[in-house]
C-alpha positions as CSV (number, residue, x, y, z in Angstrom):
1,M,-26.8,30.0,20.3
2,K,-25.2,29.6,16.8
3,M,-21.8,30.4,18.3
4,E,-22.2,27.5,20.7
5,H,-22.8,25.2,17.8
6,V,-19.7,26.4,16.1
7,R,-17.6,25.8,19.2
8,R,-19.0,22.3,19.6
9,A,-18.3,21.5,16.0
10,A,-14.7,22.8,16.3
11,L,-14.2,20.7,19.4
12,V,-15.6,17.6,17.7
13,A,-13.4,18.2,14.7
14,A,-10.3,18.7,16.9
15,V,-11.0,15.3,18.5
16,I,-11.9,13.4,15.4
17,V,-9.4,14.7,12.8
18,P,-6.2,13.4,14.5
19,G,-7.7,9.9,14.5
20,L,-8.3,9.8,10.8
21,P,-6.0,7.6,8.8
22,A,-3.0,9.0,7.0
23,A,-3.3,9.7,3.3
24,A,-3.7,6.7,1.2
25,Q,-0.7,4.8,0.1
26,D,0.1,5.1,-3.7
27,V,1.8,2.1,-5.2
28,N,2.7,4.0,-8.4
29,A,4.2,6.8,-6.4
30,G,6.1,4.2,-4.4
31,R,7.5,2.8,-7.7
32,Q,8.8,6.2,-8.5
33,V,10.3,6.6,-5.0
34,F,12.0,3.2,-5.5
35,A,14.1,4.8,-8.3
36,Q,16.3,6.1,-5.4
37,C,16.8,2.5,-4.2
38,A,17.3,0.9,-7.6
39,A,21.0,2.0,-7.8
40,C,21.7,-0.7,-5.2
41,H,18.6,-2.9,-4.9
42,A,16.6,-4.9,-7.4
43,V,13.0,-6.2,-7.0
44,T,14.1,-9.6,-8.1
45,T,16.2,-12.4,-6.5
46,A,19.3,-10.8,-7.9
47,N,21.7,-9.2,-5.4
48,G,23.6,-6.1,-6.2
49,V,25.3,-3.7,-3.9
50,G,22.3,-4.3,-1.7
51,P,20.2,-7.4,-1.4
52,G,17.3,-8.1,-3.8
53,L,14.0,-6.8,-2.2
54,W,11.4,-9.1,-3.7
55,G,9.2,-10.4,-0.8
56,I,10.9,-8.2,1.8
57,V,7.7,-7.2,3.5
58,G,7.1,-9.7,6.3
59,S,10.5,-11.4,5.8
60,K,13.3,-11.7,8.4
61,S,16.2,-9.3,8.2
62,A,19.5,-10.6,6.7
63,S,17.7,-13.5,5.1
64,V,18.3,-13.0,1.3
65,P,20.3,-16.0,0.1
66,G,23.8,-15.2,-1.2
67,F,24.0,-11.7,0.2
68,R,26.8,-10.8,2.5
69,Y,25.3,-8.8,5.4
70,G,27.1,-6.7,7.9
71,A,27.2,-7.6,11.6
72,A,24.6,-5.0,12.7
73,I,21.8,-6.3,10.6
74,K,22.7,-10.0,11.3
75,R,22.3,-9.2,15.1
76,A,19.1,-7.3,14.6
77,H,16.7,-10.3,14.1
78,L,14.0,-8.0,12.7
79,I,10.9,-8.8,10.8
80,W,10.5,-6.3,8.0
81,D,7.0,-5.3,8.8
82,E,5.7,-1.9,7.9
83,K,6.8,-0.3,11.2
84,N,10.4,-1.6,10.9
85,L,10.7,-0.8,7.2
86,D,9.4,2.7,7.9
87,A,11.9,3.4,10.6
88,Y,14.8,1.9,8.6
89,I,13.9,3.8,5.4
90,A,13.5,7.1,7.4
91,D,17.0,6.9,8.9
92,P,18.9,3.6,8.5
93,Q,21.7,4.6,10.9
94,K,19.3,5.6,13.6
95,A,17.1,2.6,13.2
96,L,20.0,0.2,13.0
97,P,23.3,1.7,14.2
98,G,26.2,0.3,12.3
99,T,24.2,-0.7,9.3
100,L,26.3,-0.8,6.1
101,M,23.6,0.8,4.0
102,P,25.1,4.1,2.7
103,F,21.8,5.9,2.5
104,S,20.7,8.9,4.6
105,G,17.0,8.0,4.4
106,I,13.7,9.4,3.2
107,A,12.3,12.1,5.5
108,D,8.9,12.4,3.9
109,A,6.5,10.0,5.6
110,Q,4.1,9.8,2.6
111,Q,7.0,8.8,0.3
112,R,8.0,6.1,2.8
113,A,4.4,4.9,3.0
114,D,4.2,4.8,-0.8
115,L,7.5,3.0,-1.1
116,I,6.4,0.3,1.4
117,A,3.1,0.0,-0.5
118,Y,5.1,-0.7,-3.7
119,L,7.4,-3.2,-1.9
120,K,4.3,-5.1,-0.7
121,T,3.4,-5.8,-4.3
122,I,6.8,-7.4,-5.0
123,K,6.0,-10.9,-3.9
124,S,7.7,-13.1,-6.4
125,P,10.6,-12.8,-8.9
């Protein structure tokens, strides 16, 4: 009888656990991940090698004033929501073939989630 309870509990756990949310996003960890991005991007309105990233979450791609974008991103017409940012940060060339961003991406999903959480806090210069 006890073994049957164990089996049921294991079955319930197997069904429930995959539906749990991913680990919490950590803004401070995201700030640290951003150090990789800071060589080319600022979290202000200033453009550098890459466009400034303030207010990027929810914005249109290729929309930072004064930045000269490549053709691939101009054609993309993306909204930088969490899903699009995650895909682009994971592998820029796969997400947007022909992008000019010379970055291989961040493979770790938690680091990407943390980075996006940090970028969400950058709402004004």
